Structures are given as C-alpha cells and as structure tokens.
C-alpha positions in Angstrom: -44.8 -5.0 -40.0 -42.6 -7.7 -41.9 -39.4 -5.2 -40.9 -40.5 -5.2 -37.3 -40.8 -9.0 -36.9 -37.4 -9.5 -38.5 -35.8 -7.0 -35.9 -37.4 -9.0 -33.3 -36.5 -12.5 -34.6 -32.9 -11.1 -34.7 -33.0 -9.9 -31.1 -34.5 -12.9 -30.0 -31.7 -15.1 -31.8 -28.9 -12.9 -30.3 -30.5 -13.1 -26.8 -30.5 -17.1 -27.4 -26.9 -16.9 -28.5 -25.9 -15.0 -25.6 -27.8 -17.1 -23.0 -26.0 -20.1 -24.5 -22.6 -18.6 -24.6 -20.4 -19.9 -21.8 -16.9 -18.7 -22.8 -15.3 -15.4 -22.9 -11.8 -13.6 -23.4 -10.6 -10.3 -22.4 -7.1 -9.4 -23.4 -5.1 -6.6 -22.4 -4.4 -3.5 -24.9 -1.0 -4.7 -25.6 -1.9 -8.4 -25.9 0.6 -9.5 -23.2 -2.1 -10.6 -20.8 -5.4 -12.3 -21.1 -8.0 -13.6 -18.8 -10.5 -16.3 -20.0 -13.8 -16.9 -18.3 -16.1 -20.1 -18.9 -19.2 -21.5 -17.1 -19.0 -25.2 -17.1 -21.0 -27.9 -15.1 -22.6 -25.2 -12.9 -19.3 -23.6 -12.2 -17.7 -20.2 -12.9 -14.1 -20.2 -13.4 -11.4 -18.1 -15.0 -7.9 -18.8 -16.2 -4.7 -16.3 -16.9 -2.3 -16.1 -19.5 0.8 -14.2 -19.8 3.0 -13.7 -22.9 1.1 -16.5 -24.5 1.5 -19.0 -21.7 -0.7 -20.1 -19.2 0.2 -18.9 -15.8 -2.6 -20.2 -13.7 -4.9 -23.2 -13.7 -8.7 -22.8 -14.1 -9.6 -20.8 -10.7 -13.1 -20.5 -8.9 -15.1 -17.4 -9.6 -17.8 -17.6 -6.8 -19.6 -16.1 -4.0 -22.8 -17.1 -2.3 -25.7 -14.9 -1.0 -27.6 -16.8 1.6 -25.9 -20.1 0.7 -27.1 -19.3 -3.0 -24.1 -19.6 -5.2 -23.4 -17.0 -8.1 -22.0 -20.0 -10.3 -25.3 -21.6 -10.4 -27.1 -18.2 -11.8 -28.1 -17.8 -15.3 -25.8 -15.7 -17.4 -28.2 -12.8 -18.9 -25.5 -10.6 -20.6 -22.2 -9.7 -21.1 -20.6 -6.5 -22.0 -17.9 -6.8 -24.5 -14.2 -5.7 -23.5 -13.7 -1.8 -24.4 -10.6 -0.1 -24.2 -10.1 2.6 -21.4 -7.1 5.0 -20.9 -7.1 7.1 -17.9 -4.1 9.4 -16.4 -4.5 11.2 -13.2 -2.1 13.5 -11.2 -0.4 11.8 -8.1 1.3 14.9 -6.3 1.6 12.7 -2.9 2.9 9.6 -4.6 6.3 8.0 -6.2 5.6 9.8 -9.5 4.0 13.2 -10.8 1.0 11.3 -12.5 -0.4 7.4 -12.9 -1.6 6.1 -16.2 -3.9 3.3 -16.5 -4.7 1.4 -19.9 -7.0 -1.6 -19.9 -9.9 -3.5 -21.3 -12.8 -3.9 -19.2 -15.7 -6.5 -19.7 -18.8 -7.2 -17.6 -20.7 -10.8 -17.0 -24.1 -10.5 -15.7 -26.2 -13.2 -14.2 -29.5 -13.8 -12.4 -30.6 -16.2 -10.0 -34.2 -18.0 -9.9 -35.2 -15.6 -7.0 -34.3 -12.4 -9.2 -31.1 -11.7 -7.4 -28.8 -10.1 -9.8 -24.9 -10.8 -10.0 -22.2 -9.1 -12.0 -18.7 -9.4 -12.3 -16.5 -6.6 -13.8 -13.2 -7.5 -15.3 -10.1 -5.4 -16.1 -7.3 -6.7 -17.7 -4.0 -4.6 -18.0 -0.6 -5.5 -19.5 0.8 -7.7 -16.7 -2.3 -7.3 -14.4 -6.0 -8.5 -14.0 -8.5 -7.2 -11.5 -12.2 -8.3 -11.2 -15.0 -7.6 -8.3 -18.4 -8.6 -7.9 -21.5 -6.8 -7.6 -25.0 -8.2 -6.2 -28.5 -6.6 -6.0 -31.4 -8.0 -4.2 -34.9 -7.5 -4.5 -35.7 -6.8 -0.7 -34.3 -4.7 2.0 -33.5 -7.5 4.5 -30.2 -8.0 5.7 -28.4 -11.0 3.6 -25.0 -12.8 4.2 -22.5 -12.8 1.5 -19.6 -15.4 1.6 -16.7 -15.3 -1.3 -15.2 -18.5 -2.8 -12.6 -17.0 -5.2 -9.5 -19.0 -5.7 -6.2 -18.5 -7.3 -4.9 -21.7 -8.7 -1.4 -22.1 -10.0 0.3 -24.5 -12.4 2.5 -26.0 -9.8 3.2 -25.2 -6.2 4.9 -21.8 -5.9 7.0 -20.3 -3.0 4.7 -17.7 -1.0 6.1 -15.1 1.3 3.4 -15.4 4.3 2.9 -12.7 6.6 0.0 -11.2 8.6 -0.1 -7.5 9.6 3.1 -6.6 11.8 4.8 -10.2 11.6 8.0 -11.4 9.8 7.8 -13.0 6.3 7.7 -16.8 6.2 8.7 -18.4 2.8 6.6 -21.5 2.4 5.5 -23.7 -0.5 1.8 -23.4 -1.1 1.6 -27.3 -0.8 2.8 -27.1 2.9 0.9 -23.9 3.7 -1.1 -24.0 6.9 -1.9 -20.7 7.9 -3.3 -17.6 6.3 -1.6 -14.7 4.5 -2.5 -11.2 4.1 -3.2 -9.2 0.7 -1.1 -8.5 -1.1 1.0 -11.7 -1.2 4.0 -12.4 -3.6 4.8 -15.8 -4.9 7.0 -17.4 -7.4 7.9 -20.8 -9.0 11.5 -19.8 -10.4 9.9 -18.9 -13.7 7.1 -16.5 -13.0 6.5 -13.9 -10.1 2.6 -13.1 -9.0 1.3 -10.5 -6.6 -2.1 -11.4 -5.7 -3.8 -8.3 -4.1 -7.0 -6.4 -2.9 -8.2 -2.9 -3.8 -10.8 -0.6 -2.6 -12.1 -2.0 0.6 -14.6 0.3 2.1 -17.2 -1.6 4.1 -16.1 -5.2 3.2 -14.4 -7.5 5.9 -10.5 -7.9 5.9 -10.1 -11.0 3.8 -6.9 -13.3 3.7 -5.8 -16.2 1.6 -5.7 -19.9 2.9 -4.6 -23.1 1.1 -7.4 -24.1 -1.1 -8.7 -27.8 -2.1 -4.7 -28.7 -3.4 -1.4 -27.7 -2.8 -1.4 -25.5 -6.1 -4.3 -23.2 -4.6 -4.9 -20.3 -2.6 -8.7 -19.4 -1.5 -10.4 -16.2 -0.1 -11.0 -16.7 3.4 -12.8 -14.4 6.1 -10.8 -15.0 9.2 -12.8 -12.8 11.7 -16.5 -12.5 10.3 -18.6 -15.6 9.2 -20.1 -13.4 6.4 -20.3 -10.0 5.1 -23.7 -8.5 5.9 -25.5 -6.0 3.5 -28.7 -4.8 2.4 -30.3 -3.9 -1.0 -26.9 -4.3 -2.9 -22.9 -4.5 -2.3 -19.9 -4.0 -4.4 -16.8 -6.2 -3.2 -13.3 -5.2 -3.3 -11.1 -5.8 -6.3 -9.4 -9.2 -6.4 -6.1 -8.5 -8.2 -3.1 -10.4 -9.8 0.1 -9.3 -11.5 2.4 -11.2 -13.1 6.1 -10.7 -14.3 9.2 -12.5 -15.2 11.1 -11.2 -12.2 10.9 -9.5 -9.0 12.0 -6.3 -9.8 9.5 -6.2 -12.9 6.6 -7.0 -10.5 7.5 -4.0 -8.4 6.4 -2.1 -11.4 2.7 -3.4 -10.6 2.8 -1.6 -7.3 0.3 1.3 -7.9 -2.5 -1.1 -9.0 -4.8 -0.5 -6.2 -4.5 3.4 -6.8 -5.5 2.8 -10.3 -8.5 0.8 -9.2 -9.6 3.5 -6.4 -12.0 6.2 -6.9 -11.1 9.9 -7.6 -11.0 12.4 -5.1 -14.0 14.6 -4.7 -13.7 17.9 -6.4 -11.9 20.7 -4.2 -8.7 22.1 -3.2 -6.5 19.6 -1.6 -3.3 21.8 -1.7 -3.5 21.9 2.2 -2.4 18.5 2.4 1.3 18.5 3.2 3.8 15.7 3.2 6.7 15.5 5.4 8.8 14.0 8.1 8.3 13.8 11.9 10.1 13.4 15.1 8.1 11.9 18.2 8.1 14.3 21.5 8.3 13.1 24.9 5.1 13.8 27.0 6.1 17.1 28.2 6.1 20.7 27.3 9.9 21.2 26.8 10.2 18.2 24.6 7.6 19.4 22.4 9.4 22.9 21.9 12.8 21.1 21.6 11.2 18.8 19.1 10.1 21.8 17.1 13.4 23.4 17.1 14.9 20.0 16.1 12.5 20.1 13.2 13.3 23.5 11.9 17.1 22.6 12.0 16.8 19.3 10.2 14.0 20.3 7.6 11.1 18.5 9.3 7.6 19.2 8.8 5.8 17.8 12.1 6.1 16.7 15.5 4.2 14.2 17.2 2.7 13.5 20.8 2.0 9.8 20.9 0.0 7.8 23.3 -0.2 8.9 26.8 -0.9 12.8 26.1 -4.2 12.4 27.3 -3.8 9.5 29.8 -4.0 5.9 29.6 -4.7 5.3 25.9 -7.0 1.8 26.7 -8.9 3.4 29.6 -12.4 4.8 29.0 -12.0 7.2 31.5 -9.1 8.9 29.5 -10.4 11.7 27.6 -8.9 12.8 24.3 -10.3 16.2 24.9 -8.2 16.7 27.9 -4.3 17.0 28.0 -2.4 15.7 30.9 -0.9 18.3 33.1 2.7 17.8 31.9 1.9 19.5 28.4 1.0 22.7 27.7 -0.6 22.0 24.4 -1.6 25.6 23.4 1.8 26.6 24.1 3.6 24.1 22.0 1.0 24.3 19.0 1.7 27.9 19.2 5.3 27.8 19.0 4.6 25.3 16.0 2.9 27.7 14.1 5.3 30.1 14.5 7.9 28.1 13.3 5.7 26.5 10.5 6.0 22.9 12.3 2.7 20.9 12.6 1.6 19.1 15.6 0.2 15.4 15.1 -1.9 13.8 18.0 -2.2 10.1 18.6 -5.7 9.0 19.7 -6.5 5.3 20.5 -9.3 3.4 19.2 -11.1 3.6 22.4 -11.3 7.4 22.4 -11.8 7.6 18.8 -14.9 5.4 19.0 -16.4 7.5 21.6 -15.6 10.9 20.8 -14.4 11.3 16.7 -17.1 13.7 16.3 -16.3 15.9 19.3 -12.4 15.8 19.1 -12.4 16.7 15.4 -13.8 20.4 15.7 -12.1 20.8 19.0 -8.5 20.0 17.4 -9.2 22.1 14.7 -10.0 24.9 17.2 -6.5 24.1 18.9 -4.8 24.3 15.8 -3.7 20.5 15.3 -2.3 19.5 12.1 -3.2 15.8 11.8 -3.9 12.8 13.8 -2.6 9.2 14.2 -5.2 6.4 14.8 -4.1 3.8 17.3 -5.1 0.2 17.7 -8.0 0.5 15.1 -9.9 -2.6 14.1 -8.8 -3.2 10.5 -10.0 -6.9 10.6 -13.8 -6.8 10.4 -16.4 -5.6 8.3 -17.8 -3.1 11.4 -14.3 -2.0 12.1 -13.4 -1.3 8.4 -16.8 0.4 7.9 -16.3 2.7 10.7 -12.5 3.5 9.4 -13.7 4.5 6.0 -16.3 7.1 7.5 -13.7 8.2 9.8 -11.1 8.8 7.2 -13.5 10.9 5.0 -14.5 13.2 8.2 -10.8 13.7 9.1 -10.1 14.9 5.6 -13.2 16.9 5.7 -12.0 18.9 8.8 -8.5 19.6 7.1 -6.2 17.1 9.2 -3.5 14.8 7.6 -3.9 11.0 8.8 -1.8 8.1 9.9 -3.7 4.9 10.8 -1.6 2.5 13.0 -1.2 -1.3 13.9 -3.3 -3.7 11.9 -4.9 -1.6 9.3 -3.5 -2.1 5.7 -4.1 -0.2 2.5 -6.2 -0.8 -0.4 -5.8 2.4 -2.4 -8.2 4.5 -0.3 -5.3 7.1 -0.3 -6.3 8.2 -4.0 -10.0 8.8 -2.9 -8.6 10.3 0.5 -5.4 12.0 -0.2 -5.2 13.1 3.5 -4.7 9.4 4.6 -0.9 9.9 3.9 0.3 6.5 5.3 -0.6 3.5 7.7 1.2 0.8 9.5 0.3 -2.7 8.7 3.9 -3.4 8.6 6.8 -4.9 10.9 8.2 -1.2 11.4 11.7 -0.6 13.0 10.7 -0.6 16.6 9.5 -4.3 16.3 13.4 -5.1 15.3 13.2 -6.4 11.6 16.3 -7.7 10.0 17.9 -7.3 6.7 16.0 -10.1 5.0 12.7 -8.3 6.2 13.9 -5.1 4.9 14.9 -6.4 1.6 11.4 -8.2 1.2 9.2 -5.6 2.1 9.8 -3.6 -1.3 8.5 -6.7 -3.3 5.8 -7.5 -1.1 3.8 -5.3 1.5 4.8 -2.0 -0.2 2.7 -3.3 -3.1 -0.2 -2.3 -1.2 0.8 1.3 -0.7 2.6 3.5 1.7 3.9 2.5 5.1 5.1 4.1 8.2 8.1 2.4 9.2 9.0 4.3 12.4 12.7 4.6 11.9 14.8 4.4 14.9 18.4 6.0 13.9 20.9 5.8 16.8 22.3 8.9 18.4 25.3 9.8 20.5 23.8 8.4 23.6 21.5 5.6 22.6 22.1 3.1 19.7 19.0 1.5 20.0 20.5 -1.8 19.2 17.5 -3.7 20.5 15.6 -2.6 17.7 18.3 -2.2 14.8 19.6 -5.3 13.4 21.0 -3.1 10.1 23.8 -0.8 9.4 23.5 2.8 10.0 23.7 3.4 6.2 21.0 1.0 5.5 18.9 2.9 7.9 19.3 6.0 5.8 18.8 4.2 2.4 15.4 2.6 3.5 14.0 6.3 3.6 14.4 6.3 -0.3 13.6 2.8 -0.5 10.5 2.5 1.6 7.8 5.0 0.3 5.6 7.0 2.9 4.5 10.7 2.4 4.6 10.9 6.2 7.8 9.5 7.8 8.8 9.3 11.2 12.4 9.4 11.4 13.6 9.6 14.9 10.9 7.2 16.7 12.8 6.7 19.9 15.5 9.5 20.1 15.4 12.6 21.9 16.3 15.8 19.8 19.0 17.1 22.3 20.7 13.6 21.8 21.3 14.0 18.0 24.5 15.6 18.1 25.8 13.5 15.2 24.7 16.1 12.6 27.1 14.6 9.9 25.5 11.2 10.2 21.9 12.6 9.8 22.4 15.0 7.5 20.9 12.9 4.6 17.7 12.8 6.6 17.8 16.6 6.5 17.5 16.6 2.5 15.4 13.4 1.7 11.8 14.3 0.5 8.9 11.9 1.1 6.9 12.3 -2.0 8.6 12.2 -5.6 8.3 13.3 -9.0 9.8 10.0 -10.4 10.7 6.7 -9.2 12.8 3.7 -10.4 13.4 0.2 -9.2 16.9 -0.2 -10.5 18.2 -3.5 -9.1 17.3 -6.2 -6.7 15.4 -9.6 -5.7 13.3 -10.6 -2.7 15.1 -10.7 0.6 18.5 -10.3 -1.3 19.0 -6.6 -2.0 17.2 -3.6 -3.4 18.2 -0.3 -5.1 15.6 2.5 -5.7 16.2 5.7 -7.3 13.7 8.7 -7.1 13.7 12.1 -8.2 12.6 15.4 -6.3 13.0 18.5 -8.8 16.3 18.0 -10.4 17.8 16.2 -7.5 18.0 12.3 -7.5 18.0 10.3 -4.4 19.1 6.5 -4.3 18.8 3.8 -1.8 20.6 0.7 -1.7 20.2 -2.0 0.9 21.7 -5.3 1.2 19.8 -8.6 2.7 21.4 -11.2 5.3 24.3 -11.6 3.0 26.9 -9.3 0.8 25.0 -8.0 -2.3 26.8 -6.7 -5.4 25.3 -5.0 -8.6 26.1 -2.4 -11.3 23.5 0.7 -11.6 22.7 1.9 -14.9 22.2 5.8 -14.5 20.6 6.5 -17.7 17.6 7.7 -15.8 19.7 11.0 -15.2 19.4 13.9 -17.4 21.3 13.3 -20.6 24.3 15.7 -21.1 24.3 17.0 -17.2 27.1 16.2 -14.8 26.1 15.4 -11.5 28.0 15.5 -8.2 27.2 12.4 -6.3 27.3 12.4 -2.3 27.4 8.8 -1.0 26.5 8.0 2.7 27.9 4.6 3.5 29.0 2.4 6.2 32.5 3.4 7.7 34.6 1.7 10.4 33.2 1.2 14.0 29.5 1.3 12.8 30.0 4.9 11.6 28.7 6.6 8.6 31.5 7.7 5.8 30.9 10.3 2.8 32.3 10.5 -0.3 31.9 12.3 -3.6 32.2 11.5 -7.2 30.8 12.9 -10.5 28.7 10.9 -13.0 26.6 11.3 -16.0 23.7 9.3 -17.6 26.4 7.1 -19.6 27.8 5.9 -16.4 27.4 2.5 -14.6 27.6 3.0 -10.7 29.2 -0.2 -9.2 27.3 -1.2 -5.7 29.1 -3.6 -3.4 27.4 -4.0 0.2 28.4 -6.0 3.2 25.5 -8.0 4.4 23.1 -5.8 6.2 24.7 -2.9 4.9 23.5 0.0 2.7 24.2 3.1 0.8 22.2 6.5 0.7 23.1 8.6 -2.1 22.2 12.1 -3.7 22.6 13.1 -7.2 23.0 17.1 -7.5 23.4 18.7 -11.1 26.4 20.5 -11.4 26.6 21.4 -15.2 26.6 20.4 -18.8 
C-alpha cells in the first residue's frame, strides 16, 4: 500500500510539473534547426533558430473554434521529441527516393468546455512543420479560424504572387495585398520559404501583412471560417531556412515528405510523359498521334470545346462534337501506344463526374484534365480531394488546371501527375518570371507550364519573351511528370526537327536531380539524370548571366559526349559538341533571356 501511494504521489507531482511547464524545445536531428515554444500571458508562440542564430521573432500559434482561442486553453500534456527516419520510393519524382529525418513532438491542450487541441511539430535540418488538430464533444457544425503568424527579425523582401500572376518583389513593411503559399523571402542574409502541405478539406489560406512590418499572418481570403464536425486536422504550416536561394531549393520536396503514403496496390500503370494538344477535329487528332510517335511523346490532348462550349451547362461531356470521331482517334492511339487525354470543365465535372469516369474507361481514355476548378474554398478543395481519389481509382492520370496549387497530394495520389497554379507560357511570362519560379512556386510541386515552342509557320511571339534555347532548357529546369510541350503549334507545322530534337529525348521524371547554380530572377542551372544520361538546363533572367558549373555529379572515370543546344543567329538553335568528365568545369555564359539545353551521354572510360 505504501508503495502504491508513492507511485501515485510521483505521478501527481509529474502531472503538476507538466501542467506548470510552459517552455519547450525541439531540435533537428543534426542540431542545425531548433523550434522553441512557450505559453506566456495567455499566448502560445514559437521561435525558430538556425545554426545557432534566431531567424524569426516570437510568432503566434493560435486558432479559434467558435471564437474560443486555442492559446487560452490549458496545457494537459507534451510528448517529448522523438527521432523519426523515413524513406520512400519516388518513381514519378525528381529523384528515385526521398528521405526524411526529423524529431517530432506534440503539445496537447484542453479548453474549459472540454474541447481538445493539439499541435504536432516536426523539426528537420533546415525546416520546421506544424499543424493543429481539434476534437469537440458534440456533433454540431463548428467554425474554425486560424491566427498563425510568421514574424521576422526585420522586414524581408517577399516574392508576392497569387495563382497565375506575375511576381512582385516587395518588402513586408510595405505589403498591402496577400500572397500564395509557398512564398519565398530573404533579407540579404537568410532565405525562407513559408509553405503549406496536405490540404484535403481546408480552405485555401494565404498570407497577409500582420500587426507590424516584420510579420505575415495566415488569412482566409474567400471563406469566413472552416466548418467541421467532431474533429479536424489542419494542413501543415512549414518554414524552410537557408543561407542562399540555391540552398533553399534543396527543401523543395518538403510537402511530399509530410503527405500520406499512397494506399497499397499496383501503381505501375501510371505513365508520365509529354503531350501535344490537338485541334478539335479528327484529322488533327490522328496527325498529333503520328507526331507523338515520331517525337517520342506519350499523349495527345483534346482541350476545351471537344464536347461543346465548356461553361454551358447544356454542353455534355458524355457527347463528342461531330467534328471529332473520338473512337477512331482513341483506337489509332492505342495502336500506336499513344494515350488520349480529355479536358473537362468544372461545370461538367460537378454534374457528371461519376458518370464520365466509367464512360471514359469504356472509351479507352488515358487521362483527364480538370479545368476552371475551385481551388480557393473549403467546398471546392473538399470536392477536388475526393475527385482526385476517384480519378485514380478508375485508372486515369490527372492534370488540374487554373487556380489549383499542389500541397503534396501527388504522393498520396500519384495519378495526379501535375497541375497549373502557375503563370505558364500561354500567359507570356518573361525571363525574370522564368528564373524566379524555380525558387518559389516550384517548391510546392510539379507545374504544367504549357510550352509554346515556335515552328516554321508561327513564332508565337505574343507569348514567348525568351529565346528558343531557354524554351528548351526550361523543360529540364521545370519539373512536371506530364509536360505539355507544343501548346499552340500544329504538328504539320513543325518542320524544324533539328531545333526540337531536344524535346524528343528529354524525359519528364528523373532518377537524380541537382540545382547547380542560380539566384532568384537572375539565372538557374539544373542537372537531372535519367538512367545513364544527364540533362542540364540553364536559363538567364533579364540580364546576361555567367557561371561555372562543377561537373562532379557525373560518374567518375567516365567520359561524356556533350551536346549543347544554344541560341544562334537570327533566333536559331545552334548545336555543338564537346567531351567532359567529372573533374571538369563547364563555363556558362548566357545573354539576357537566353538559355542552354545540354545532354551528357557516356562514351567510355
């Protein structure tokens, strides 16, 4: 009996000490990154240190359920940081596998009415992530608002953008609008990427200026609140820190590492590839299939209009316009091993998704492209999450266009190969935009850039503000397992085979990737390997760009024949070859808006 009383007494003392504790520390496995938590004066906050130096001020951790603040709740428990290590295959990614090593802790709280809150925290070398969970006692609909902030030591420069807009660099202290996740910031010494991961049924959150010129605050721009019953788990809020833009790029797979693993099953049917868009008639579909075979593409696409006016509810995505003999085109594609992807607008998707999926399976369609979806509200994102799952279950690949942005769900649903949420080539981006994207939007995940390469008949000058060689190079720099290469061009107009030969060979998924050089808006060089062959894309911003590339990523003791596609006279593509090995340096000297697309092939030891 005495022993039992001692045990109970120790337990009560431990519980009291836990309840009284209000400061917590979680350090990354390598010790480079630390996140500190505290509850003080009824406020819950965090601060981040990187390499022994504070890189944020105390920032708010808070949300409200029916106007009841999490920060006012009582701390009831804390799971001490535990080391986790995970690796998983990434067959449709930028490298064969991804590795995650972090310490995770969890803080638990309870309000006076019994509502339970928790905050899960993961701290990795160079990154932190946290998310909230709420459980209520009843089954009523509750309203959640989020008040998370990211507060910096001074006012950093922020690369503001929304969905498909241009980037507007501005200081946080003069920031008057909102910006999408992920957003990149720097103050000349530190670089940050603030992101979001795993958004299934939450609203689209953005960042607005907080209470002062050093702070960004989470804001719901469309929904007044997030509705839920019983319980809810929010998306992860993330922050990565580095000493340069190039180092920050190495944190770009964070959202995938935070996402759920796919359900068990065979996913080998999911085929990445390149596509050309067909005009809305049978002959164009057949011509595009022949073009795809010749140039080693895997898909063609019928875009908006193949079933009528896309925004009209009277247009039926079950019925093909008379100008297209869809069975003939699909059958010819199957004969040539080329898949057909069909576009469907949100109007048709909302009304007939469960009808068209089995129907398209019967037709032999290879994939879908969703258009003008609602990626901005809780109801829209909730619908999209279940739609993505259904599309994969029916065995289709998927491309989601317009305002939808990725949050890592391509790991959970690998058939979601790509999405837009980016200012692509058809919207006429300039070289500053192209060389900013690798350090900003592409941190969220793959993006369908819809390349518009010129041909002998049309130069598409309205849409292309960079050189031809940069257009080629960006197919390496910009990651997307499904790449739309010839967006406006018709297949019979591409008689410039020598210029587009690079597109014949460039893959869309990779065994290994390295960001070799670059800075935001100035220039970028990315090397990627497929099998034994390396591809390198270099692009300059609005000014000339020079660098020297270390080739130590190449296999040692092997000589490589290098084919360089670069800008020639009169807007032409010039090719030259040379030989290199892993000990060499490759000088790069690009004129403003220019580029180089390079292939390294093994030639011997």
